[in-house]
C-alpha positions in Angstrom: 29.2 6.7 79.0 31.6 5.7 76.2 32.6 8.4 73.7 31.2 6.4 70.8 27.7 6.1 72.4 27.8 9.7 73.3 28.7 10.6 69.8 25.9 8.5 68.4 23.4 10.0 70.9 24.3 13.5 69.8 24.3 12.5 66.1 20.7 11.2 66.6 19.7 14.5 68.3 21.2 16.4 65.4 19.2 14.3 63.0 16.1 14.9 65.0 16.6 18.7 64.9 17.2 18.6 61.1 14.0 16.5 60.6 12.1 19.0 62.7 13.4 21.9 60.7 12.5 20.2 57.4 9.1 19.4 58.8 8.4 23.0 59.6 9.6 24.2 56.3 7.4 21.7 54.6 4.4 22.9 56.6 5.3 26.5 55.7 4.6 25.7 52.1 1.2 24.3 52.9 -0.3 27.3 54.7 -1.5 30.7 53.6 -2.0 32.5 56.9 0.9 35.0 57.4 1.1 34.6 61.2 1.2 30.8 60.9 3.9 31.1 58.2 5.9 33.4 60.5 5.5 30.9 63.4 6.7 28.0 61.2 9.7 30.1 60.0 10.5 30.9 63.7 10.3 27.2 64.7 12.5 26.1 61.7 15.1 28.7 62.8 15.0 27.5 66.4 15.5 23.9 65.3 18.5 25.0 63.1 19.9 26.8 66.1 19.6 23.6 68.2 21.2 21.6 65.4 24.2 24.0 65.3 24.5 24.0 69.0 24.7 20.2 69.0 27.2 20.1 66.2 29.4 22.5 68.0 29.0 20.4 71.2 29.8 17.2 69.3 33.0 18.7 67.8 34.1 19.6 71.4 34.3 23.3 70.5 31.8 24.3 73.2 31.1 23.0 76.7 27.5 23.1 77.9 26.9 25.6 80.6 23.5 25.4 82.2 21.4 28.5 81.7 18.6 29.6 84.0 15.6 27.8 82.7 12.2 29.3 82.6 9.5 26.9 83.6 7.3 26.5 80.5 3.6 26.2 80.9 2.3 22.9 79.5 -1.3 23.4 78.5 -1.5 19.7 77.6 -3.4 20.4 74.4 -1.3 18.2 72.2 -1.7 15.3 74.7 -5.5 15.5 74.4 -6.3 16.9 70.9 -5.9 14.6 67.9 -3.1 15.6 65.5 -4.4 16.7 62.1 -2.7 15.4 59.0 -0.6 18.1 57.3 -2.3 19.2 54.1 -2.5 22.1 51.7 -4.5 25.2 53.0 -4.5 24.0 56.6 -6.2 26.4 59.0 -4.0 28.2 61.4 -5.4 26.2 64.3 -4.5 22.9 62.5 -0.9 24.2 61.9 -0.4 25.1 65.5 -1.8 21.7 66.7 0.5 19.8 64.3 3.4 21.9 65.6 2.4 21.2 69.2 2.4 17.5 68.5 5.9 17.8 66.9 7.3 19.7 69.9 5.7 17.2 72.3 7.5 14.4 70.5 10.8 16.3 70.6 10.4 17.0 74.3 9.8 13.3 74.9 12.8 12.4 72.8 15.2 14.6 74.8 13.6 13.7 78.1 14.0 10.0 77.3 17.7 10.4 76.3 18.3 12.4 79.6 16.7 9.7 81.7 19.2 7.2 80.4 22.2 9.4 81.4 24.0 9.6 84.7 24.0 13.0 86.5 26.4 15.4 84.8 26.9 17.6 81.9 25.3 15.4 79.2 22.2 14.9 81.3 21.9 18.6 82.0 22.4 19.5 78.3 19.7 17.0 77.3 17.3 18.3 79.9 17.9 21.8 78.7 17.1 20.7 75.1 13.9 19.0 76.4 13.0 22.3 78.1 13.6 24.3 74.9 11.2 21.9 73.0 8.6 22.3 75.8 8.9 26.1 75.5 8.1 25.8 71.7 5.1 23.6 72.6 3.9 26.3 75.0 4.1 28.9 72.2 2.3 26.9 69.6 -0.4 25.7 72.1 -0.9 29.3 73.2 -1.4 30.3 69.5 -3.7 27.3 69.0 -5.9 28.2 71.9 -6.1 31.9 70.9 -6.8 31.0 67.2 -9.4 28.2 68.0 -11.1 30.1 70.9 -10.7 33.8 70.1 -11.6 36.4 72.7 -15.0 37.8 72.0 -16.1 41.3 72.7 -18.3 40.0 75.5 -15.4 38.7 77.5 
């Protein structure tokens, strides 16, 4: 892959992470539930971390080294539940479902970029980023299911 196209690929990924961070901070201002606010703050911080990693990688200051990747659980909730429109005073369930859809899109974004790369460091880095987004999706889908279908005292 040419350096120019690699640079533009990583710049697009950086832009994607900044858009995700801005999205979560915007949702943060629409909700009242403290747990949902904390989750959105966590997700925004994660996206900022991804952006900073990519910027460091782009500058050539850090080489990617593959980490042991946990295999996230994909509950497939976002694939089958309609995405609600962000609005003021959203329920916690709606917030988590919106976030799950955002993370699914980010996962597909990185997975698609990785599919277009030959085997090597860049492909591994993009697959790792896809895995990170899938882990976020797992977290918010877990919160969605526990908020939407809470455990009752009967079991």
